[in-house]
C-alpha positions as CSV (number, residue, x, y, z in Angstrom):
1,X,-24.7,14.1,-64.6
2,X,-28.3,15.8,-65.6
3,X,-31.1,14.3,-66.3
4,X,-32.8,17.6,-67.8
5,X,-30.6,18.9,-70.1
6,X,-30.2,18.3,-74.2
7,X,-26.2,19.3,-74.6
8,X,-24.5,21.3,-76.8
9,X,-21.1,21.5,-77.6
10,X,-19.0,24.2,-79.5
11,X,-15.1,23.5,-80.2
12,X,-13.4,26.7,-80.9
13,X,-9.4,27.1,-81.9
14,X,-7.3,29.7,-80.2
15,X,-8.6,32.7,-82.6
16,X,-12.1,31.7,-81.5
17,X,-13.3,30.1,-84.8
18,X,-15.3,27.6,-84.8
19,X,-13.8,24.2,-85.4
20,X,-16.8,21.4,-84.8
21,X,-20.3,21.8,-83.0
22,X,-22.2,19.0,-81.6
23,X,-26.2,18.6,-80.3
24,X,-28.4,15.9,-78.4
25,X,-32.0,16.9,-78.3
26,X,-32.6,14.2,-75.9
27,X,-32.3,15.2,-72.2
28,X,-29.7,13.8,-70.3
29,X,-28.0,12.4,-73.4
30,X,-23.7,12.6,-73.1
31,X,-21.7,14.0,-76.8
32,X,-18.3,13.5,-78.5
33,X,-15.9,15.2,-80.4
34,X,-12.9,14.0,-82.1
35,X,-10.0,16.6,-82.9
36,X,-6.5,17.2,-83.8
37,X,-4.5,19.5,-81.7
38,X,-1.4,20.9,-82.7
39,X,1.4,21.2,-79.9
40,X,0.9,24.4,-77.8
41,X,-2.4,25.8,-79.3
42,X,-5.1,27.1,-77.2
43,X,-9.0,25.6,-77.7
44,X,-12.0,26.5,-76.0
45,X,-15.0,24.8,-75.4
46,X,-18.8,25.9,-75.3
47,X,-21.6,24.3,-73.0
48,X,-24.6,25.4,-74.1
49,X,-28.3,24.0,-73.3
50,X,-30.5,22.9,-76.4
51,X,-33.9,23.2,-74.8
52,X,-35.6,25.1,-71.9
53,X,-33.9,22.8,-69.1
54,X,-30.3,23.0,-68.2
55,X,-28.6,21.0,-65.8
56,X,-25.0,19.6,-64.4
57,X,-22.8,18.6,-66.6
58,X,-18.7,17.1,-66.6
59,X,-15.6,17.6,-69.3
60,X,-13.8,14.8,-69.9
61,X,-10.5,15.6,-72.1
62,X,-8.5,12.1,-73.3
63,X,-6.2,11.1,-75.9
64,X,-6.9,8.7,-78.4
65,X,-3.6,8.6,-80.7
66,X,-0.7,10.8,-80.2
67,X,2.6,12.4,-82.4
68,X,4.9,9.6,-82.9
69,X,8.4,9.4,-82.9
70,X,9.0,10.2,-86.3
71,X,7.2,13.3,-86.9
72,X,7.3,15.4,-88.8
73,X,7.1,13.5,-91.6
74,X,4.2,14.7,-93.9
75,X,5.5,14.4,-96.9
76,X,8.6,13.2,-99.2
77,X,10.8,15.0,-98.3
78,X,10.9,14.6,-94.3
79,X,10.6,10.6,-95.2
80,X,11.6,8.8,-92.0
81,X,14.4,6.2,-92.9
82,X,12.9,2.7,-93.0
83,X,15.4,-0.3,-92.0
84,X,15.5,-4.2,-93.3
85,X,14.2,-6.5,-90.3
86,X,13.0,-4.3,-87.0
87,X,9.3,-2.8,-86.8
88,X,8.6,0.2,-86.6
89,X,5.8,1.1,-84.9
90,X,4.2,4.8,-85.7
91,X,0.9,6.3,-85.4
92,X,-1.4,8.3,-87.6
93,X,-3.1,11.0,-86.1
94,X,-6.6,11.4,-87.7
95,X,-7.7,11.7,-91.2
96,X,-6.0,14.5,-92.9
97,X,-2.4,12.3,-91.6
98,X,-0.2,11.1,-93.6
99,X,2.8,9.0,-92.8
100,X,6.0,8.9,-95.2
101,X,8.8,6.3,-95.1
102,X,11.9,6.2,-97.1
103,X,14.0,2.4,-97.8
104,X,16.2,1.3,-100.3
105,X,16.5,-1.8,-101.0
106,X,20.4,-2.9,-102.2
107,X,20.8,-6.0,-103.0
108,X,18.3,-6.1,-105.9
109,X,15.6,-8.6,-104.2
110,X,12.0,-8.1,-103.9
111,X,10.9,-5.9,-100.8
112,X,8.2,-7.5,-98.1
113,X,6.5,-4.6,-96.4
114,X,3.9,-5.3,-93.9
115,X,1.6,-3.0,-92.5
116,X,0.3,-4.0,-89.2
117,X,-2.5,-2.7,-87.9
118,X,-3.0,-1.6,-83.8
119,X,-6.0,0.2,-84.1
120,X,-9.8,-0.1,-84.8
121,X,-10.3,2.9,-85.9
122,X,-7.7,2.8,-88.7
123,X,-8.6,1.9,-92.4
124,X,-4.8,1.8,-93.7
125,X,-3.5,2.5,-97.7
126,X,-0.5,2.3,-98.3
127,X,0.8,4.3,-101.3
128,X,4.3,2.9,-102.7
129,X,6.8,5.6,-105.0
130,X,9.6,5.5,-106.5
131,X,12.9,7.2,-106.4
132,X,11.5,9.8,-108.9
133,X,8.3,10.0,-107.0
134,X,5.7,8.2,-108.8
135,X,3.6,6.1,-107.6
136,X,4.2,2.2,-108.4
137,X,1.7,0.6,-106.4
138,X,-0.9,1.5,-103.9
139,X,-2.9,-0.8,-101.3
140,X,-5.4,0.2,-98.9
141,X,-8.4,-1.6,-97.0
142,X,-12.3,0.5,-96.2
143,X,-12.5,-1.8,-93.1
144,X,-10.9,-1.0,-90.0
145,X,-8.6,-2.9,-88.3
146,X,-7.2,-4.3,-91.8
147,X,-3.9,-5.0,-91.9
148,X,-2.0,-4.7,-95.5
149,X,0.8,-6.7,-97.6
150,X,2.8,-5.5,-100.6
151,X,5.7,-6.7,-102.7
152,X,7.9,-4.2,-104.1
153,X,10.4,-5.1,-107.1
154,X,14.1,-5.4,-106.4
155,X,15.8,-3.3,-108.8
156,X,19.7,-3.2,-107.7
157,X,20.3,0.2,-105.5
158,X,15.9,1.4,-105.5
159,X,15.2,3.8,-102.6
160,X,11.1,3.5,-102.8
161,X,9.0,6.1,-100.4
162,X,5.9,4.6,-99.0
163,X,3.6,6.7,-98.2
164,X,1.2,5.6,-95.2
165,X,-2.4,7.3,-94.5
166,X,-5.8,6.9,-93.6
167,X,-8.5,5.4,-96.1
168,X,-11.0,5.9,-94.7
169,X,-12.5,7.1,-91.1
170,X,-9.8,8.1,-88.1
171,X,-6.1,7.6,-87.6
172,X,-4.4,5.5,-84.9
173,X,-1.0,3.0,-84.2
174,X,0.0,0.6,-86.5
175,X,3.3,-1.1,-87.1
176,X,5.5,-1.4,-90.4
177,X,8.1,-3.5,-91.5
178,X,10.0,-4.0,-94.1
179,X,12.0,-6.8,-95.3
180,X,13.9,-8.6,-98.5
181,X,12.0,-11.5,-99.8
182,X,13.8,-14.7,-100.7
183,X,14.1,-16.1,-103.6
């Protein structure tokens, strides 16, 4: 709001530990800080001037990505079951989030996995593990907004674990669909 304020913003957690900092030496500049918050946690924001001149400012908080209905599913032990056919819509909160899913092929047919990217910030990675949690397939994109397709071999009543995470950059929404691949 001010043409004289060169802003500095410092973000602290509830214990007042410094988490992030941003500043701009340009008078009248605006700043943006992205961070992930845990539910029911306090955060503190300190606004300072970098130069001699102060001025009016406004703080706006917006929610970019929210936890989805499948959380917590951050590892193989808490993997969300995926049913063949209907899509599952989920969200990665940030670059450190990973979502885990469990799918079982019951008729020995290969499985087609589609991660439809619904974000302009998510560059996705999908890793597939067998029932022993050994990685068998990995697909990724370094370009935000791209979708991924994988084919899993059919093997009787095979159980697979899928880990969806950002390859680079931030999180975002996506849709996951698993279907039996015909012939």
